[in-house]
N, C-alpha and C positions, 0 to 999 in steps of 0.2 A: 642179113644181120639176125643174130639170135638175141631178141630183146632181153631175155632173162640174164644173159652173160655180158652183153656189150653195152646195155643201157646203164644209166646212172640211177642208183637207188634213192628213193625219197624216204628218208628215215625219220624225219621230224616235221611236225606241223604246228603252226601257231597263228593266232589271229586275235584281233579285237575289232569289232564291227558294230554297226547299229543293231545287229541281231544278238550279239553276245560278247562277253569279255574274253572269250577264248575260242579255240577251234571247235570244241565239242558242242558248246551252246550255240555257236553260229550255225553249225551243221544241223543240230536238232531243230532250230527255228526254221531253217530252209526246208527241211522235210515236213514241218508242220504248216508251211505256207504262211508263216507269220511275217508281218511287215515291221520294219524298223524305221519307217518314215513317220514323222510327226510335225506338228506346227512349231514354228519359231515364235516364241512368246516374248522375247526381249523387245524393249522399246525401240531399239535401232532398226528393227524390221518393219515397224508399223507402216512406213510410207513406201515400202517396196512392193512391186507387183508380184513378187514371189516370197512367200512366207512359210515355206515348208522345207524340210531337210531330213537327212538320215543322220541323227546324232548318235554318238557312241552309247552303247548300252551300259558300259561301265567306265567311269572316269579313270584315266591312267594315274591321276594323282592319288587315287585310293590304293594303288598297287606299288607305285614307285616311292623310293626314299624322298622325303620332303625337300631336302636341299637339292637333290638331283632334279626333281620335277621343276623347281623354281629356276633352275639354270638351263633348262632345255625347252625348246619350242614344242608345241603340241605334236607336230609331225615327228619329231625325234622321240617323244614319249611313246607314241603308239608303235613305232618301230621297235623300241626296246621291249615293250610288253610282249609283242608277237614273237620277237626273236628269242627272248628268254624262254617262252613256252615251247617253241620249236626245238630249242637246244635241249631242254629237259626231256621232251618227248623222244628225242633221238638217243637219250641216254647219256648226254654230255660226253661225246666221243673223246677219247684220249688221242689227240692228234698233235703232231709237231706244229707249233704256232706258225712256222714258215710255210706249212702246207695247208693252212686254214685261211680261207678268203671270205670276204663279205661283199655282196652286191645288193644294194637296196635302192630301187628306183623311186622317183617322185616326180610329180608334175610341177608343183610350186614350191616345194621345200618349206622354209620357214617364213612364208608370206605373212602369217599372223603376227610374228615378231616384227617384221619389217613395217607393216602398216601400223601396228600398235606403237612402236618406238618412234615412228615418224610423227604420230599424234603427240607423244610426250615431248618431242623436240619442239614442235610448233607451239604447244600450249604452255610448257613449263621451262623450256630452255635446255641448253647443252648439259648442264650439271645434273639434270634429272634422268638423262638417258642411261640405260643399263650398260655396265661394262661388258656384259655377256651378249650384247646385241649381235655382233658379227658372227660368233660361233653358233648362235641360235638361229640366225636367218639363212645361213649358207645352205645351199641345196644338198651338199655332201654331208650335212650334219647327221642325218639318220644313219648312213653307212658308217660314218666316223664313230658315232656313239656306240653302235653295235660292235664294231671292231675292237674298240677300247674295252667294252664290257666283257667280250669273250677272249680278249688277248689274241686276236687274229692278225697275223703279220704277213700273210700271203697276198695282201692287196685289199683295198676297200674302194669299191667302185660305185658310181652313181649314174645310171642311165636316166636322162631327163628327156623323155619322148612322149610327153603328154599322157594320154590314157593308155598307151602301150608300155609305159615305163616298167611296171611290175612284171609283166610277162617277159619283156626284154631282159630284165635283170636275171630271171630264171634261165633264159636262153644263154646269157653270158656265163652263168654258173656252169651250165653244161659244157660250154666251150673250154672253160678253165680246167675242168677235170679231164676232158678228153685230150686236151693239149699237154697234159701232164704237169700243169702248173699248180695244181692243188689236189689234195685227196678229199677234202671236205669243203663245201661252200654253203654259207648261210645266205639265202637269196629271197627276195620278195619286193614288196612295194609298200609305201606309206604315204598318207595324205591327210591333212587336217586344215582346211581353209574355209570354214563356213563363216562368212562375214559379208558385209554389204556389197563390197566391190565386185566379187565374182557373181553374186546373185543378180546384181543390177546388170552386169555385162551380159550374162547368159540370157537374161530376160529381154534385153534390148536386141539380142541376136535371135530371139524367138526359139531358143534351144531348150529352155527349161519349162517344164509343165507348170501351168498356173492353176492347177486344181487345189487351191488353198482350202476349200471347204471339205475335201475328202483326201487328206494326205496319204492314207494307207492304200488308196486306189489310184494314185497319181502316176506311178511308174508302171507302164503296161506294155512291155516289149511285144512286138508282132501283133498287137491288138489293132483292130480296125480303127479304133477311136483314140489311139495314142497321140499325145500332143507335146512330148518332150521328156527329157530326163529329170531326175531329182538329184541334187547334190548330196553327197554323203561323205563320211570321214572314217578313217580306220587304217588297218594294216593287216597284211597276211605275209607269212614267212615260211619257207620250207628249208629243210636241211637236206642237201644233196651230197651223196657219197660215191666215190669210186666203188664199183661193184665188188672188187676184190677186197678193198679196205673194209667195206660193210660186212662182207661175209666172214672176214677174219675176226671180227669183234666178239661174237657175231651180233649183227643188228637186225631188227625187224624192219622189213620194207613195206611201207603202205602201198607203194606202186613203184613203177620205174619210169624215168624220163627217157624216152627212147629217141626223141628227135625234136628239133626246134628250127625255126627260120625267122629271120627278120628281113623285111623288104621296105622299100620306100616308093611311094607313088610318083614323086617328082611331078606333081600335077597341080595341086591347089592347096592353099594354106588351111582350109577348113573342109572342103568337099572331098570325099573319098573317091578314088578311082578303083572300080571293082577288080581290075587286072592285078593290082598290087596285092589285094587280099587273096585272090586265087593263087597267085605265085607263092605267097607265104604258106598257105595250107599245103600246096603240092610239094614244095621244097621240104617242109617239115616231115611230111609222110615219107618222101623219098629217103631222107636222111635217117628215118627210123626203120627203113627197110620194109615199109608197109604200103598197101594200096588202099584206095577208097573202100573196097569191100571189107577191109579189116576193121573199119571204124564203126563202133556201136553207138557212140555218143559224141555230140558236139556241144561244148559250153560256149554259147554265142556271146559276142561282145554286146550286142543288142541293148542299146541304151534307152530305147523308147522314143527315138526321134522318127518322124515320118519317113524321111529320106534315108537315114542311116540304116535303119532296120531292114528296109527293102533292099538296099545295096548289098548288105551282108547276106541276106537270104539268097539272093541271086548268086553271090560268090560261093556260098556253101554248096548250093545245088550244082554249080559248074565244077568245083574242085573235088567234091566228095560224093555228091548225089543227094537224093531225097530220102534214102532209106534210113539213115541213122536217126536215133532220137535226138532232139535238140532241146536244151533248156537255157533259160536266161534268168539268173538269180538277181540281177539288178532290179527286178520287179519287187524284191523284198529289201535289199540293202540300200538301194539307190546307187548312184554312180560315184565310186570312190576314186575316180581319175587315176592318179599315179599308182594307186593300190589295186585298181580294178582287175588288172590282168593276174595279179597274184591271188586275189580272192577267187577268180575263175579257175585258176590252177588248183587251188585248195578244194573247190567243189568237185572238180573233175577227178582228182585223186581219191577223194572220199567216196564218190559214186562208184569208181572201179573197185575200191576196197570192200564196200558194203553191198554192192550189187543193187543199187537203187538210184533212180534219177529223180531229183526234186522237180516238182511241177513249177511251171512259170506262173506266177501269181497274176491276177487281174487280166488274164487272157479270156475275155468273155466271148469275143468273136474274132477268130483268126482272120487277119487281113487276107482277102481272096487272092492277092498278088503274091503271097508268101507260099512257095511250093515245098514247104518242109513239114516234117512230123514233129511239131512242137508239143512237148509234154505239158498238159494243162489239167487242172481239176484236182488231181491227186498224184503222188509220186508213182513211178513205174518201176516195178521190181523185175529183176532178171539178170542173168550172168552177163557181164560186160568184159570185153578183152582189151579194147583200145578206145581212147578218147582224145579228141582234139579240143584245146582251149584257145580261143581267139581273143586278141586285144588290139584295137586299132585307135590311133590318136590323131588329133589335129596336126597338120604338117605332113600328112601322108605316111605316118609310121604304122607299120603292120607287124605283128608278132603272132606266131602260131606255135603252140607246144603240143607235142604228142606224148601221151602217157599210156603205159600198158599195165595190165593187172599183174600183181605179184603172184608167183606160182603158189 
């Protein structure tokens, strides 16, 4: 495969994260090693064992129309903000609406609406429940809102694959274009569910860091002293275009999506099986026409859990080797769950475009069991030709994306 001609062009990037209200500020903060993690100061968190999170740097209500914001769940809001930025960055392609598709993954969808309106029902009765409740809570809401916003009639899809959802959405976008079902796909992930229930649940499962006294140092992928992830919120979206369509516009390509793979462990509801991760990476590379020696960078899923990071490190070593540079930006954003894979894809694309790998924050002492070249301390500059972005989720969902640098 000739990646420059057969791959799909990434022509637009958009994001809203704990690091910034757009892709540029998010990327700048990653390169600066800045943390988006802070304390939860609301009264509802006082009795929880976990009182830290990665809150959005910019509130979507400051950007969106007031009426629209009131009628959309926070998860839908972040998807709209990121998608609009990505669409504008791509130059608002003139495409037949029947050939424009949307794929936005999420882990929980409108869970904030569901929990909030259930409280309203119990405390104030049926008449106080919002008539917008159902379209706000449904998991397909982010994809539906983006498709309506852009007038996309080629399909609006919603992968719900836990923490792999955003990457799986991008993989599906690649499939839609290569199968000839779309010329342009707006794809990514969105999540916004910082509230007592998930924080309590993850704390009970001992999956969330309890470093309440030092939130900016709590997420520490691959570090010897990591003790769990930190919940975050936000969205990242890319615009994918059939190479010929992009060239005819002509459009600027940030990078190319050369291959992707989605696998399932069929093993355990929460514990990963390394074989599934290895298969995802190997399949993605094979579909890109590349081998392990072609890979210069791996954006690791690396959530900062003791077992999860080690399993992925071993999988990367088995599938790709220990030569490529590895980075883990959840050390700064926290874990955005359904949006995590899309944020990882964004970071991989920008690293290829700019020739720089962001350092993994809070990596004071590399776990001696991790056999990888994890970038720490400061960003690493140098030409990069290919990058793998991983995303793995509860339920045994594995997604790997392969990006190549634009000529």
